[in-house]
C-alpha positions in Angstrom: 164.7 -42.9 -44.0 163.5 -39.8 -45.4 165.8 -40.5 -48.6 169.4 -40.2 -46.7 172.0 -43.1 -47.5 174.6 -43.4 -45.6 177.8 -45.2 -45.5 180.8 -46.4 -43.8 183.3 -48.8 -45.2 181.4 -51.3 -47.1 178.2 -51.1 -45.1 175.4 -49.3 -46.3 172.2 -48.0 -44.9 169.4 -46.0 -46.6 165.7 -46.5 -48.1 165.7 -49.1 -50.1 162.7 -47.9 -51.9 164.4 -44.9 -53.3 165.6 -45.4 -56.6 167.2 -42.1 -57.1 169.5 -43.0 -54.4 169.8 -46.6 -55.3 171.4 -45.5 -58.4 173.6 -42.9 -57.1 175.3 -46.2 -55.1 175.7 -48.3 -57.6 177.2 -45.7 -59.4 179.6 -44.4 -57.4 180.4 -48.0 -55.7 180.0 -50.2 -58.9 179.1 -53.4 -56.6 179.2 -57.0 -58.1 177.3 -57.9 -55.2 174.4 -56.4 -52.2 174.5 -58.5 -48.9 171.0 -57.5 -47.2 170.2 -57.0 -43.1 167.5 -59.9 -44.3 165.7 -61.4 -47.6 162.5 -58.5 -47.4 165.1 -56.1 -47.9 166.6 -57.9 -50.5 163.3 -58.3 -51.9 162.5 -54.7 -51.3 165.9 -53.2 -53.1 165.4 -55.8 -55.8 162.2 -54.2 -56.9 163.5 -51.1 -56.2 166.5 -52.0 -59.1 164.2 -52.9 -62.0 164.7 -51.0 -65.0 167.8 -49.3 -63.2 170.5 -48.8 -65.5 173.6 -51.2 -64.5 172.1 -52.7 -62.0 171.2 -55.7 -63.7 174.3 -56.8 -63.3 174.3 -56.9 -59.3 173.5 -59.9 -57.0 171.4 -59.7 -54.3 171.3 -61.8 -51.2 169.9 -61.8 -47.7 169.1 -63.3 -44.4 166.5 -66.1 -43.3 165.6 -68.2 -46.3 162.2 -66.3 -46.4 159.9 -67.6 -49.2 159.7 -64.0 -50.9 163.9 -64.6 -51.9 163.2 -68.0 -53.3 160.7 -66.3 -55.5 163.0 -63.7 -56.5 165.7 -66.0 -56.9 167.8 -64.4 -53.9 170.6 -65.4 -52.2 169.8 -66.2 -48.7 171.8 -67.3 -45.6 169.5 -69.7 -43.4 170.1 -69.2 -40.1 168.9 -72.5 -37.4 166.8 -70.4 -35.8 165.4 -74.0 -33.6 168.9 -74.6 -33.0 169.8 -70.8 -31.6 166.2 -70.4 -29.3 166.9 -73.7 -27.6 171.3 -72.7 -27.0 170.2 -69.0 -25.7 167.5 -70.4 -23.4 170.0 -73.6 -22.4 172.9 -71.0 -21.8 170.3 -68.3 -20.0 169.2 -70.9 -17.3 173.1 -72.2 -17.1 174.1 -68.2 -16.1 170.6 -68.4 -13.6 171.9 -71.4 -11.8 175.8 -70.1 -12.5 175.8 -66.2 -12.4 179.7 -66.7 -11.6 180.1 -68.6 -14.9 182.5 -67.3 -17.4 181.6 -65.6 -20.6 181.6 -68.2 -23.5 181.2 -68.0 -27.4 178.7 -70.1 -29.0 178.9 -70.7 -32.9 176.1 -72.0 -34.6 177.0 -71.8 -38.1 174.2 -71.4 -40.8 174.0 -72.4 -44.4 174.0 -70.7 -47.9 170.9 -71.3 -50.1 172.5 -70.1 -53.4 169.9 -68.8 -56.3 
C-alpha cells in the first residue's frame, strides 16, 4: 500500500516489502515478535527483515501452516479448514431449514506449529 504504514494499538498494517518502514517500526516499537495475518505475509516480512539491524531477534508467526512457513522456520497456527468448511455448510443448511433459529457461536480450535 504505497509505503504507508499505520497502527492502532498493537495492530500494524503496511507493505511487508518496504524495508525502510520495517526498520522504522522495529526502532519505534522494538517488538519481540510479530504475528502476521497469514504465513505468506510472514515469509515476505522475513525476507524484508534480512540484513536489517536489530531484526534477527524478532520472532515471526503466521496462520495457515503453509509449506513456505516451514521452509523459513516460521511458527504457524494450523487452522482445521476441512472441519471449518463442514461446520459452516452444516450451519448454513440448518439456518435455511430454520431461519428463526438463534444465533450461536461455534469454536473450532486450531493448533500452533512451533518452529
